[in-house]
C-alpha positions as CSV (number, residue, x, y, z in Angstrom):
1,M,-34.0,-13.5,-18.8
2,T,-31.7,-10.5,-18.2
3,S,-31.2,-8.4,-21.4
4,L,-27.8,-7.2,-22.5
5,R,-28.7,-3.7,-21.7
6,E,-29.8,-4.7,-18.2
7,K,-26.5,-6.5,-17.7
8,A,-24.6,-3.3,-18.9
9,E,-26.6,-1.2,-16.4
10,L,-25.9,-3.6,-13.6
11,F,-22.2,-3.6,-14.5
12,H,-22.1,0.2,-14.2
13,S,-23.8,0.1,-10.9
14,L,-21.2,-2.3,-9.5
15,H,-18.7,0.5,-9.7
16,Q,-20.7,2.8,-7.4
17,G,-20.2,2.5,-3.7
18,G,-20.3,-0.5,-1.4
19,G,-16.6,-1.3,-1.8
20,P,-14.6,-1.9,-4.9
21,L,-15.8,-4.2,-7.7
22,V,-13.3,-7.1,-7.6
23,L,-12.4,-8.9,-10.8
24,A,-10.6,-12.2,-10.7
25,N,-9.8,-12.3,-14.4
26,A,-10.7,-15.4,-16.4
27,W,-9.3,-16.7,-19.7
28,D,-11.6,-19.6,-20.7
29,V,-15.1,-21.0,-20.0
30,A,-13.9,-23.1,-17.1
31,S,-12.1,-20.3,-15.3
32,A,-15.0,-18.0,-15.9
33,R,-17.4,-20.5,-14.4
34,L,-15.1,-20.9,-11.4
35,V,-15.1,-17.2,-10.9
36,E,-18.8,-17.0,-11.1
37,E,-19.1,-20.0,-8.7
38,S,-16.9,-18.1,-6.2
39,G,-19.4,-15.3,-5.8
40,A,-18.1,-12.7,-8.1
41,G,-20.3,-9.8,-9.3
42,A,-18.9,-9.9,-12.8
43,V,-16.5,-11.8,-15.0
44,A,-13.6,-10.0,-16.7
45,T,-11.2,-11.6,-19.2
46,T,-7.5,-11.2,-19.2
47,S,-6.0,-10.5,-22.6
48,A,-2.7,-12.3,-21.6
49,G,-4.5,-15.4,-20.3
50,V,-6.8,-15.5,-23.3
51,A,-3.8,-15.1,-25.8
52,W,-1.7,-17.8,-24.0
53,S,-4.6,-20.2,-23.9
54,L,-5.0,-19.8,-27.7
55,G,-1.3,-20.2,-28.4
56,A,-0.4,-16.6,-29.0
57,P,1.7,-14.0,-27.0
58,D,0.0,-11.1,-25.3
59,G,0.5,-7.6,-26.7
60,D,-1.8,-7.1,-29.7
61,R,-0.7,-10.4,-31.3
62,L,-3.9,-12.4,-31.0
63,D,-6.2,-12.7,-34.0
64,R,-9.4,-10.6,-33.4
65,D,-11.7,-13.4,-34.6
66,Q,-10.2,-15.8,-32.0
67,A,-10.5,-13.3,-29.2
68,I,-14.1,-12.5,-30.0
69,D,-15.0,-16.1,-30.3
70,L,-13.7,-16.8,-26.8
71,I,-15.5,-13.7,-25.4
72,A,-18.8,-15.1,-26.9
73,R,-18.2,-18.5,-25.4
74,I,-17.6,-17.0,-21.9
75,A,-20.5,-14.7,-22.1
76,A,-22.8,-17.5,-23.1
77,A,-21.5,-19.7,-20.2
78,V,-22.1,-17.3,-17.3
79,E,-25.1,-15.4,-16.0
80,L,-22.9,-12.5,-14.8
81,P,-22.0,-9.3,-16.8
82,V,-18.8,-9.9,-18.8
83,T,-16.2,-7.3,-19.5
84,A,-13.6,-8.0,-22.1
85,D,-9.9,-7.0,-22.3
86,I,-9.5,-6.1,-26.0
87,E,-6.0,-4.8,-25.7
88,S,-5.7,-1.8,-28.1
89,G,-8.9,-2.7,-29.8
90,F,-7.5,-5.3,-32.2
91,A,-7.4,-2.6,-34.9
92,A,-5.1,-0.2,-36.6
93,D,-7.5,2.8,-36.6
94,A,-10.5,4.2,-34.9
95,E,-13.0,2.7,-37.3
96,G,-11.4,-0.7,-36.7
97,V,-11.8,-0.2,-32.9
98,A,-15.5,0.6,-33.5
99,E,-15.9,-2.6,-35.5
100,T,-14.3,-4.6,-32.7
101,V,-16.7,-3.0,-30.2
102,R,-19.7,-3.8,-32.3
103,R,-18.6,-7.4,-32.5
104,V,-17.8,-7.6,-28.8
105,I,-21.3,-6.3,-27.9
106,A,-22.8,-8.9,-30.3
107,A,-20.7,-11.5,-28.5
108,G,-22.5,-10.6,-25.2
109,A,-20.0,-8.4,-23.4
110,V,-21.0,-5.2,-21.6
111,G,-17.6,-3.7,-20.9
112,V,-14.2,-3.4,-22.6
113,N,-10.7,-2.4,-21.6
114,I,-8.8,-0.4,-24.2
115,E,-5.2,0.4,-23.6
116,D,-3.0,3.3,-24.8
117,A,0.3,1.4,-25.0
118,L,2.1,1.0,-28.3
119,R,4.2,-2.0,-29.1
120,D,5.6,-1.1,-32.5
121,G,9.0,-0.2,-31.3
122,G,8.4,3.5,-31.3
123,T,7.0,5.6,-28.5
124,P,5.7,3.6,-25.5
125,L,2.2,5.3,-25.6
126,R,-0.2,6.2,-28.3
127,P,-0.6,10.0,-28.9
128,V,-3.4,11.3,-26.7
129,E,-5.4,12.7,-29.6
130,E,-5.2,9.4,-31.5
131,Q,-6.2,7.4,-28.4
132,C,-9.2,9.8,-27.8
133,E,-10.3,9.1,-31.4
134,R,-10.3,5.4,-30.7
135,L,-12.2,5.7,-27.4
136,A,-14.7,8.0,-29.0
137,A,-15.3,5.5,-31.8
138,A,-15.8,2.8,-29.2
139,R,-18.4,4.9,-27.4
140,Q,-20.2,5.8,-30.6
141,A,-20.4,2.2,-31.7
142,A,-21.8,1.2,-28.3
143,D,-24.3,4.1,-28.4
144,E,-25.5,3.0,-31.9
145,A,-26.0,-0.5,-30.6
146,G,-28.1,0.9,-27.7
147,I,-25.8,-0.6,-25.0
148,P,-24.3,1.5,-22.3
149,L,-21.0,-0.2,-22.6
150,F,-18.5,0.4,-19.8
151,V,-15.4,1.7,-21.6
152,N,-12.5,1.3,-19.2
153,A,-9.6,3.4,-20.6
154,R,-6.3,2.0,-19.6
155,V,-3.5,4.5,-18.9
156,D,-0.1,2.8,-19.2
157,V,2.0,5.6,-18.0
158,Y,3.2,3.7,-14.9
159,L,3.3,0.3,-16.6
160,R,5.5,1.6,-19.4
161,G,7.6,3.8,-17.1
162,V,6.8,7.1,-18.9
163,G,8.1,10.2,-17.2
164,E,11.4,11.0,-15.4
165,T,10.0,11.9,-12.0
166,P,7.0,10.7,-9.9
167,K,5.4,14.2,-10.4
168,E,5.8,14.0,-14.1
169,R,4.4,10.5,-14.2
170,F,1.4,11.5,-12.1
171,E,0.6,14.6,-14.1
172,T,0.8,12.7,-17.4
173,A,-1.5,9.9,-16.1
174,V,-4.1,12.5,-14.9
175,E,-3.8,14.4,-18.2
176,R,-4.5,11.3,-20.2
177,A,-7.3,10.1,-17.9
178,T,-9.0,13.5,-18.2
179,A,-8.8,13.5,-22.0
180,Y,-10.1,9.9,-22.1
181,L,-13.0,10.8,-20.0
182,A,-13.9,13.6,-22.3
183,A,-13.7,11.2,-25.2
184,G,-16.3,8.9,-23.7
185,A,-14.6,6.6,-21.2
186,S,-16.6,5.3,-18.3
187,G,-13.7,4.5,-16.1
188,V,-9.9,4.7,-16.0
189,F,-7.5,1.8,-15.4
190,V,-4.0,2.7,-14.2
191,P,-1.9,-0.5,-13.9
192,G,1.6,-0.5,-12.5
193,V,1.0,1.6,-9.4
194,V,-0.1,0.4,-5.9
195,D,1.6,2.7,-3.4
196,P,-1.2,4.2,-1.3
197,E,-0.2,7.8,-1.6
198,T,-0.2,7.8,-5.4
199,V,-3.3,5.6,-5.7
200,A,-5.2,8.0,-3.4
201,A,-4.0,11.0,-5.4
202,L,-5.2,9.4,-8.6
203,A,-8.6,8.5,-7.2
204,G,-9.0,12.1,-6.1
205,A,-7.9,13.5,-9.5
206,V,-10.1,11.5,-11.8
207,A,-13.9,12.0,-12.0
208,V,-14.7,8.4,-13.0
209,P,-14.2,5.0,-11.3
210,L,-10.5,4.2,-10.9
211,N,-9.4,0.7,-11.6
212,I,-6.1,-0.6,-10.0
213,L,-4.2,-3.8,-10.9
214,A,-3.5,-5.7,-7.7
215,G,-1.6,-8.8,-6.6
216,P,1.0,-9.9,-4.1
217,G,2.5,-6.9,-2.3
218,A,-0.4,-4.6,-3.1
219,P,-2.8,-3.2,-0.5
220,T,-5.8,-5.3,0.3
221,V,-9.1,-4.8,-1.5
222,A,-10.5,-3.0,1.6
223,E,-7.4,-0.8,1.8
224,L,-7.7,0.1,-1.9
225,G,-11.4,0.9,-1.4
226,A,-10.5,3.2,1.5
227,L,-8.1,5.0,-0.9
228,G,-11.0,5.7,-3.3
229,V,-10.5,2.8,-5.8
230,A,-13.7,1.6,-7.4
231,R,-12.4,-1.5,-9.2
232,V,-9.7,-4.0,-8.4
233,S,-8.4,-6.4,-11.1
234,L,-6.0,-9.3,-10.8
235,G,-5.2,-9.2,-14.5
236,S,-3.1,-12.1,-15.8
237,S,-1.9,-13.2,-12.3
238,I,-4.4,-16.1,-11.8
239,A,-3.5,-17.5,-15.3
240,E,0.2,-17.1,-14.4
241,A,-0.3,-19.0,-11.2
242,A,-2.2,-21.8,-13.1
243,Y,0.6,-22.1,-15.6
244,A,3.2,-22.1,-12.8
245,L,1.5,-25.1,-11.3
246,V,1.7,-26.9,-14.7
247,R,5.5,-26.3,-14.7
248,E,5.9,-27.3,-11.1
249,A,3.9,-30.5,-11.4
250,A,5.6,-31.5,-14.6
251,R,9.0,-30.9,-13.2
252,E,8.3,-32.8,-10.0
253,V,6.9,-35.9,-11.7
254,L,9.7,-36.0,-14.3
255,A,12.5,-35.3,-11.7
256,S,11.3,-37.3,-8.7
257,G,8.3,-39.3,-9.8
258,T,6.2,-37.7,-7.0
259,Y,3.0,-35.7,-7.2
260,T,2.8,-33.4,-4.3
261,A,2.3,-30.3,-6.5
262,L,-1.1,-31.7,-7.4
263,E,-2.4,-31.8,-3.8
264,G,-5.4,-29.5,-3.4
265,A,-6.4,-29.7,-7.1
266,R,-10.0,-29.2,-8.0
267,E,-11.6,-32.6,-8.2
268,Y,-12.4,-34.0,-11.6
269,G,-16.1,-34.4,-10.9
270,R,-16.6,-31.0,-9.5
271,L,-14.7,-29.3,-12.4
272,N,-16.6,-31.4,-14.9
273,A,-19.9,-30.5,-13.3
274,I,-19.5,-26.8,-13.8
275,L,-19.3,-27.5,-17.5
276,G,-22.4,-29.6,-17.5
277,G,-20.8,-33.0,-17.1
């Protein structure tokens, strides 16, 4: 049986060469099993998909106990390394982030995403010094647990539209990424940017694996890899597509009494089988 430490080491190695690590983010046990069945190297959760599936909005609104319970169920259901999107750490301060990380590791995850966005109606991003304290606390908690946790520091400069010019935005993103690396981050996640010139510049400016959020309109995985990207995530987009199908199928049957939206659905028996049925 693979130990948690071995899974953590494997997860780190997946960021090193051979093309980007591709993460088709899951939000429950069934979606995680489907990702594993599809040949993925690891399973990542999407905070938005997890929150929606549990009846809460995304954006630091989900109860920490509920989130960690789901992480534990996913980690127990798959053989692959699991990395968990824990939003801002489900905590108000650095010690709270450390406690979240301790619990996430106990749940069986070997990686976390920790974002620097603020949603309290004030500034769009947490002050750099405060975010560094939170990342350092996460790293210390992992070290004390004896697990080389992959701490993916999310830089929300582009996602939150911080900076008046492209140059200012880029410099701010690199400044934050560099500070987060010094605080103990293993990688940097910069969602909200996919144009090749900026992505290549970011990859060249940070000394750790760069994670990009991709989807329709973004360069392909191979193209992103050629730009220096080490990790490509789909974020909440698969969950969004699944919920779009719910709406489409419901509207169709209620409006016309037909069922074409359901064509191509995963067969009951095959879906049930991945859950042991």
